[in-house]
C-alpha positions in Angstrom: 26.7 17.3 -2.1 23.4 18.6 -0.9 22.0 15.0 -0.8 24.9 13.8 1.4 24.2 16.6 3.9 20.4 15.8 3.8 20.9 12.1 4.4 23.5 12.7 7.1 21.1 15.0 9.0 18.3 12.5 8.6 20.4 9.7 10.1 22.2 11.9 12.6 25.7 11.3 11.4 28.5 13.5 10.1 28.7 13.8 6.3 32.2 12.3 6.5 30.9 9.3 8.3 28.2 8.8 5.7 30.7 9.1 2.9 33.0 6.5 4.6 30.3 4.0 5.7 27.2 4.8 3.6 26.2 3.7 0.2 23.5 4.4 -2.4 20.9 2.3 -0.5 21.1 4.8 2.3 20.2 7.6 -0.1 17.3 5.6 -1.6 15.9 4.6 1.8 16.1 8.2 3.1 14.3 9.4 0.0 11.6 6.7 0.3 11.2 7.6 4.0 10.7 11.2 3.3 8.2 10.5 0.5 6.2 8.3 2.8 6.3 10.9 5.6 5.0 13.5 3.1 2.2 11.2 2.0 1.1 10.6 5.6 1.2 14.4 6.2 -0.9 15.1 3.2 -3.3 12.4 4.1 -3.7 13.7 7.7 -4.1 17.3 6.4 -6.8 16.3 4.0 -8.6 14.3 6.7 -8.4 17.2 9.1 -10.0 19.5 6.5 -12.7 17.0 5.7 -11.3 16.1 2.3 -10.1 12.9 0.7 -6.6 11.4 0.8 -4.4 12.1 -2.2 -4.4 9.4 -4.8 -1.3 7.4 -5.4 0.9 8.6 -8.3 0.5 5.8 -10.8 0.7 5.8 -14.6 -2.2 4.7 -16.7 -0.2 1.6 -17.7 0.3 0.7 -14.1 -3.4 1.2 -13.3 -4.5 -0.8 -16.3 -2.2 -3.7 -15.3 -3.6 -3.6 -11.8 -7.1 -3.7 -13.1 -6.2 -6.6 -15.4 -4.7 -8.5 -12.5 -7.9 -8.1 -10.5 -10.0 -9.3 -13.5 -7.8 -12.3 -13.9 -8.3 -13.2 -10.2 -12.0 -13.0 -10.4 -12.2 -15.4 -13.4 -10.5 -18.1 -11.4 
């Protein structure tokens, strides 16, 4: 129920309207939006303090796959 309240506040609708007209995509998009806002805030805070931007949260497998993709492109 807390999620419904949070998404309703984010979109400026009553929780009952969100329940009647919303769906799970609304919740996912609201979560994605907040995550991106938090990332931008951390990036701006680090920049204002002379630091570096936070690294993306990727697993080692994801990073290894990205590296392999780059290596494959360079071979072509």
